[in-house]
N, C-alpha and C positions, 0 to 999 in steps of 0.2 A: 504494499499500499504506499502511495506517495501522497504528499500534502502540498497544497497550494495555500500558503498562509496558515492561519490557525483554524479556519472554518471549512475548508474544502478538501476532501479526501477523494482519491481516485485510484482505481485498479485498472491496469491496461494489459490485455493479453492479445493474442493473435486475432481472435474472433470478436471480441467485445471490449468496450470500455464502460466502466461503471463509475459514476461520479455522485458523491453525496455532499450536499451543501447544508451545513448546520446553521441555525440561527445564532445571533450574537449571544455570548454567554457572560452576562454581567449580572452579578448577584444583586446589586442595589436596585437595578431596574426590575428584576423578578420580584423583589420585596415590595417595591412601590406598586407595581402592577397587581400583585397579590392583595395588598391593602386596598387598592382601588376596587378590585373585583368584590372584596368582602363588604366594603362600604356601599357599592352599588347594589349588591344583593340585599343588604340591610334596609336601604331606602325602599326597595321594591316590596320587601316584607312589611314595612310600616304602612306604606300606601295601600297595600292589599288589605291589611288589618283594618285600616281606617275605612276602606270602602265597605267592608262587610260588617263591621261592629259599631260604627258610629251612625247616628241618625243625621243624615245630611240632606240638604235640599236637592232638588233635581239638577239644578245648575252646578252644585258642588260635585255631584256624581258624574256629570258630564266632564267636568274639569279633570276629575281623577282618572276617568277612562282615557281621555286624550293624553294625559300625562303618562299613564301606564303603556299606551301604545308607543310613545317615544322612548319610555324606559325600556321596554322589551327590545326595540331595535338596538339601542346602544348597549344593552346588556349582552346581546348576541355578539356584537362587534368586539366589545371589551374582553369577554370570556374567550372568544376565538383568538384574539391576539395574545392573551395570556397563555392559553394552551399551546400556541405556536412557539412562544418563547421557551416553554418547558419541554415540549416534545416534538416540535416541528422539524421536518427534514424536506429538502428538495432532492429527489432521486432522478438521475438522468442515466439512461443506458443506451449506448450506441452500439448496435450489432451490425450484421452484414446487410440487413434490408431495412432497418428502421431505427428511429430515435424514439425512446419511450421516456416520458417525463411525468412525474407524479409529485404533487404537493401532499406530503403525508404528515398527519398528526397521530403519533403512536401507532403507526402502521395503516391507519385508515386514510383513504383518499382514492381517487380514481385516476389511473394512469391513462395518458393520452399516447396513442401510437401514431407516429408520423413517418411515412415512408420516405426513404432517402431520395428517390427519384423525384419526389414532389417538393423537396426542400430547396429554397433559394434565399438569397440575401441574408446570410448570417452576418450580424454586425453587432458592435458594442453600442450601448445606449450612453451618450455623454450627458452628464448633468453638471451644470455650472456649480462650483463649490459653495458659493454664497447665495444661490437662488432660493426662491420661496420653495420650489420643488425639493431641493436638497434638504432644506431645513425641515420641511414636512416629513420627508421620508426618514429622517434620523430620529423622529420622535418614537418613543417606545411603544405607544398604543397603535402605531401603524405597522402592519407586518412587513412592509417595505416595498421599495421600488426595484423592479428588475433591472438588470444591467446588460443582459444579452438577449437578443431576439433573432428569430428566423421566420421566414415566411413559408407557410405550408398550404398550398391551394388557396392563396389569397388571404389567409388568416395569419395574423402575427402571433407567434408563440413566444412568450417571455419567461425568462428564468434568471436566477442569481440575485435573490432578494438581499438588499443591504450589503452587497459585496463591495469592498473598497476598490479604488481605481487600479491599484497595482495587481491585486488578485483578479480583477476583471480581465485585464490584459492577458494574464497567464491562462486563466480559464478559457478565454476566447480562443487562444492558440490551440489548446488541447482539443476543444470541441471542433473548431473549424478544420483542423488537421485531420482529425478522425473521420468526420463526415466527408471530407474531400477524398480521403483514401478509400472509404467504402463505396462512394459514388463512382470512382474510377474502376474498382473491382466489378461493380454492377454493370457498368458500360462494356467492359471486356467480356463478361458472360453473355450479355444481350446481343453482342455483335456476331 
């Protein structure tokens, strides 16, 4: 197993390349996100209790229902981001005929299969260091902005969440080289 930086591991053999991209491992961020999740769930529990236990006017009930709709949406987002920090992985497998990509949390997630003959335009995504996009993507509650993309049948497939610029360049070299090698092999077989 070889490493690109501290977060990307890959195994390369004759027939396939397997790449695993781990999320950032910062203890204080996990602690703050955990506290935020606990606080958010507590707020939801109090509002739910208030809705069912207190005698409220119709207008107050409507306000609580609207609040709970927003609360549920953000609870889903926050909990998903927290689970991503704890157990998330990006799994990329490049074999003789396809590229498989899966965003996995504790092994759960759906893998997309992208056939090499349909892949084009592999490129790095550049983000200005002090731009709003860069600042937004660095925040812990955002799962991250992807740094590499390729086109498959007109659809852009993105991966490499929150990977720094240096690691992005190295990862791009590994992925693009392996996809090009496999594409050349496929062209020889098809001729």
